[in-house]
VMD Tcl script that builds the backbone (N, CA, C; Angstrom):
set m [mol new atoms 120]
animate dup $m
set s [atomselect $m all]
$s set {name element resname resid chain x y z} {
  {N N UNK 1 A -17.881 12.642 -15.396}
  {CA C UNK 1 A -16.567 12.898 -16.000}
  {C C UNK 1 A -15.935 14.163 -15.405}
  {N N UNK 2 A -16.765 15.115 -15.048}
  {CA C UNK 2 A -16.239 16.350 -14.455}
  {C C UNK 2 A -15.506 16.045 -13.150}
  {N N UNK 3 A -16.071 15.116 -12.368}
  {CA C UNK 3 A -15.436 14.770 -11.098}
  {C C UNK 3 A -14.106 14.061 -11.338}
  {N N UNK 4 A -14.038 13.281 -12.419}
  {CA C UNK 4 A -12.784 12.614 -12.767}
  {C C UNK 4 A -11.717 13.643 -13.104}
  {N N UNK 5 A -12.091 14.657 -13.866}
  {CA C UNK 5 A -11.151 15.723 -14.221}
  {C C UNK 5 A -10.665 16.448 -12.973}
  {N N UNK 6 A -11.588 16.725 -12.071}
  {CA C UNK 6 A -11.227 17.421 -10.836}
  {C C UNK 6 A -10.279 16.564 -10.006}
  {N N UNK 7 A -10.572 15.271 -9.947}
  {CA C UNK 7 A -9.721 14.358 -9.183}
  {C C UNK 7 A -8.324 14.307 -9.779}
  {N N UNK 8 A -8.259 14.241 -11.106}
  {CA C UNK 8 A -6.947 14.196 -11.768}
  {C C UNK 8 A -6.169 15.480 -11.519}
  {N N UNK 9 A -6.862 16.620 -11.572}
  {CA C UNK 9 A -6.203 17.907 -11.317}
  {C C UNK 9 A -5.634 17.929 -9.904}
  {N N UNK 10 A -6.412 17.428 -8.938}
  {CA C UNK 10 A -5.942 17.368 -7.554}
  {C C UNK 10 A -4.731 16.450 -7.442}
  {N N UNK 11 A -4.803 15.314 -8.143}
  {CA C UNK 11 A -3.703 14.352 -8.101}
  {C C UNK 11 A -2.437 14.964 -8.682}
  {N N UNK 12 A -2.577 15.657 -9.802}
  {CA C UNK 12 A -1.421 16.315 -10.422}
  {C C UNK 12 A -0.816 17.350 -9.481}
  {N N UNK 13 A -1.670 18.086 -8.776}
  {CA C UNK 13 A -1.184 19.094 -7.839}
  {C C UNK 13 A -0.404 18.431 -6.708}
  {N N UNK 14 A -0.901 17.297 -6.222}
  {CA C UNK 14 A -0.204 16.564 -5.164}
  {C C UNK 14 A 1.151 16.078 -5.650}
  {N N UNK 15 A 1.194 15.567 -6.879}
  {CA C UNK 15 A 2.451 15.091 -7.456}
  {C C UNK 15 A 3.428 16.256 -7.582}
  {N N UNK 16 A 2.934 17.397 -8.067}
  {CA C UNK 16 A 3.789 18.578 -8.201}
  {C C UNK 16 A 4.355 18.986 -6.841}
  {N N UNK 17 A 3.510 18.948 -5.812}
  {CA C UNK 17 A 3.970 19.292 -4.463}
  {C C UNK 17 A 5.040 18.317 -3.997}
  {N N UNK 18 A 4.822 17.035 -4.255}
  {CA C UNK 18 A 5.786 16.017 -3.841}
  {C C UNK 18 A 7.115 16.208 -4.555}
  {N N UNK 19 A 7.050 16.513 -5.841}
  {CA C UNK 19 A 8.270 16.740 -6.621}
  {C C UNK 19 A 9.009 17.965 -6.097}
  {N N UNK 20 A 8.273 19.036 -5.841}
  {CA C UNK 20 A 8.896 20.259 -5.330}
  {C C UNK 20 A 9.545 19.992 -3.975}
  {N N UNK 21 A 8.853 19.246 -3.126}
  {CA C UNK 21 A 9.393 18.918 -1.802}
  {C C UNK 21 A 10.653 18.071 -1.932}
  {N N UNK 22 A 10.600 17.093 -2.819}
  {CA C UNK 22 A 11.746 16.205 -3.009}
  {C C UNK 22 A 12.947 16.973 -3.549}
  {N N UNK 23 A 12.681 17.932 -4.415}
  {CA C UNK 23 A 13.779 18.728 -4.995}
  {C C UNK 23 A 14.438 19.603 -3.935}
  {N N UNK 24 A 13.669 20.025 -2.923}
  {CA C UNK 24 A 14.220 20.867 -1.859}
  {C C UNK 24 A 15.033 20.037 -0.873}
  {N N UNK 25 A 14.713 18.760 -0.774}
  {CA C UNK 25 A 15.414 17.891 0.160}
  {C C UNK 25 A 16.817 17.590 -0.348}
  {N N UNK 26 A 17.744 17.348 0.561}
  {CA C UNK 26 A 19.101 16.979 0.146}
  {C C UNK 26 A 19.124 15.546 -0.378}
  {N N UNK 27 A 18.934 15.401 -1.674}
  {CA C UNK 27 A 18.920 14.064 -2.267}
  {C C UNK 27 A 20.149 13.855 -3.136}
  {N N UNK 28 A 20.654 12.631 -3.179}
  {CA C UNK 28 A 21.772 12.318 -4.076}
  {C C UNK 28 A 21.377 12.530 -5.533}
  {N N UNK 29 A 22.359 12.705 -6.393}
  {CA C UNK 29 A 22.102 12.964 -7.807}
  {C C UNK 29 A 21.286 11.844 -8.442}
  {N N UNK 30 A 21.527 10.611 -8.027}
  {CA C UNK 30 A 20.800 9.474 -8.595}
  {C C UNK 30 A 19.300 9.628 -8.340}
  {N N UNK 31 A 18.943 10.099 -7.157}
  {CA C UNK 31 A 17.534 10.284 -6.839}
  {C C UNK 31 A 16.931 11.426 -7.646}
  {N N UNK 32 A 17.729 12.429 -7.954}
  {CA C UNK 32 A 17.206 13.546 -8.746}
  {C C UNK 32 A 16.782 13.074 -10.127}
  {N N UNK 33 A 17.521 12.130 -10.695}
  {CA C UNK 33 A 17.146 11.578 -11.997}
  {C C UNK 33 A 15.788 10.893 -11.888}
  {N N UNK 34 A 15.575 10.180 -10.794}
  {CA C UNK 34 A 14.294 9.512 -10.573}
  {C C UNK 34 A 13.186 10.545 -10.440}
  {N N UNK 35 A 13.460 11.613 -9.703}
  {CA C UNK 35 A 12.465 12.672 -9.521}
  {C C UNK 35 A 12.096 13.276 -10.871}
  {N N UNK 36 A 13.093 13.489 -11.734}
  {CA C UNK 36 A 12.821 14.061 -13.048}
  {C C UNK 36 A 11.892 13.163 -13.861}
  {N N UNK 37 A 12.021 11.864 -13.709}
  {CA C UNK 37 A 11.144 10.931 -14.421}
  {C C UNK 37 A 9.697 11.176 -14.001}
  {N N UNK 38 A 9.463 11.339 -12.699}
  {CA C UNK 38 A 8.106 11.568 -12.218}
  {C C UNK 38 A 7.613 12.963 -12.586}
  {N N UNK 39 A 8.525 13.912 -12.696}
  {CA C UNK 39 A 8.126 15.283 -13.014}
  {C C UNK 39 A 7.590 15.377 -14.445}
  {N N UNK 40 A 8.127 14.557 -15.343}
  {CA C UNK 40 A 7.680 14.575 -16.736}
  {C C UNK 40 A 6.430 13.730 -16.897}
}
mol reanalyze $m
mol bondsrecalc $m
mol representation Tube
mol addrep $m
C-alpha cells in the first residue's frame, strides 16, 4: 500500500506540472475551463 501511495503522489505531481504548463501556454478561454476541471 505504501508503494501505491507513493505512485499516487507522483501521479498528482505530474498532473500539477501538466496543469501549470498548460496554464502558461497561450490557450483559449474554453480550454482554461477544461484545465480548471482537471485542476480540481
